[in-house]
N, C-alpha and C positions, 0 to 999 in steps of 0.2 A: 374392521380392523384396519384395512387399507385406507379407508376414509380418514380415520384418526391420524394415521401416519402422514397423509397428504395434508391435513389441516395443520398438523404440528409443523410441518416443514414450511407451508405458506405463511403461517402466523410468524415463525422465527425469521423468515426471509423478510417479511414486511417490517419487522422491528429493527432488523440489522441491515437492510439493503443500501442505506445511504453510507453507513460506515464501510461497508464492503467495497462500495464504489469508489470511496475516497482512498481506501488502501490500494485498491487496483490502480488508481490514477497515479499513485507514488511510484509504481513500477512500470507504468505505460509510457510509451514514447509519443503517443498522439491519442485522439478521441476513439479512433477505430480500434487501436491496440487496447485501450481501456475496455471497450465493449467486448472484445474477444476475450480478454482476461476474465471479465465478470462472468461471461457465459461459461467459461471453463471452470471457474470457482463454483458457480451454481450447480453445474453437472456433478462435480466432485462431492460437493455437500450432499446432493440428492442420493448419489451412489453409496455415500458413506453413512447416511442416516441410520440404516438398521444396525450398524455397529456402535452407535452412540450409546455410551454406557452411563452417562449422567454423572460422571466424576467431576466434571466441571460444569459451569452454566452453559446452556446451549449456545449462547452468543459467544462466549469464550472459545468453545470448541469450533464454532464456525470461523472466528478470526484466525485460529490456528491453521485451519484448512486453507483459508484465503492466503495467508502468508506463505505456506508451503507451495501452493500452486503458483503464486506470483514469482517466488524465488526460482522455482523449478523452470517455469517457462522463460524467465529472464536469462537464466544461464543457457538454455538452449538457444535463444535468440542471439546471445553473445557469441556463442560458438559458431552459428551460422554467418554472423557478420564478419567474423575473422576470415571466413572462407570466400565470401561473396561481397561485391560492392553493389549496393542498391542504387541504381541510376535514377530511379524515380524520385528519391528524396534529395537529389542534387539540384539546387536551384540558386539563381542569383537573386539576392534580396537586398533591400535597403537596410543598412545596419543602424540607421538613426532611429531613436525611440519615438514612438508616436507623441506628438506634443500635446495632443488632447487627452492623453491618459492620465487618469487621477493617480495621485501618490499612493493611496492605500492598495489599489490594484496592482500597481508596479511592485510594491514591496511583497505582496502576496505571490506574484509571479516569480520574483526573485528567490523567495523562500522555497517555492515549489522546485525551481531549477536546482537550488542548493541541496534540497532533499534528495533529488534524483542522483546527485553526485556522490552521496554517501555509500559506504558498503552496505551489503544486504542486512547485516545484523543491526547496524545503526539505523537504517532506514526502517526496519521493522519496529524497533523500540520507539523511535520518534513518532512514527505514524500512529501507533497505538496511544502513545502519550498525548498526541494532539487530538485524539478521539475521546480524551478525557477519561481513559480507563485507569483505574487505581494501579499503583505499582504491583500489588499482589496479583491482579489479573494479568498484567503484562508479564509478570514472572511465570505464571501458569502457562501462558501462550508460548512464550519464547524459550522456557526451560532455564532461564537465568534466575539467579536469587534476587529477592527483593532489594538488597543492598546494592548489588551489581546493577540493577535496573536504574536505581537512583543515581549512582555514580555515572553510568553511561548517559543518562538523560542531561545531567549537568555538563559533561564533556560535549555531548552532541550540541547542546544549545550554544556553547562556546564556539564550536566549529561553524554552525549555521550563522551566528552573529559575524564571524570573520568573513565567511564567504559572501554574505549580504553586503557587508562594508566594502569588500573588494568589488562587488559588481555595481555599487553605487557611484 
C-alpha cells in the first residue's frame, strides 16, 4: 500500500514538476528562493497526499497546493521585509542592458518582471493560463468562475502589455 502511494506521488510529481517550478518562479525573487519554494511545495503535497479525494485531477490539486504555498510564503516574506532591511541584496550594478542580449529573451525577462508585479490573484490566474490550463481547470484551482477567469485573463494581458511597453 505504501509503495503504491509513493509511486503515485512520484509519477504525479514527474508529470507536473516543470509546471510547479514555473509557478514557483513567478513568486520567487531569485533562483535560491525558487528552489526553497519548490521544496516547500513538494513537502506540502507529500503531506497532503493521504487527504487527496480525487474530486479534481491530481495535477489540478497539486497546482492548488503550489499556489497556496507560494502565496502564503510570499506574504510571510513581505511582512519580514517590512521589518528588516536585507543588506546582502544591496549592490551597485550597471543599469545598462546587455548589448549582446537577444530580443526574445529580453521580452521574456520583461514579461517575468511584469508578472511578479501583479497582485497574488492575477499572478495565479496568468501563471496557470501560461501553463496552458483550460479556464475550467484554472477556475477549479483558484475558486473563480470560468467567466471570471476569462475576464481576468483579458484584463491581465492588457496590464502585462502596458507594463512591457513601459519597460521597453
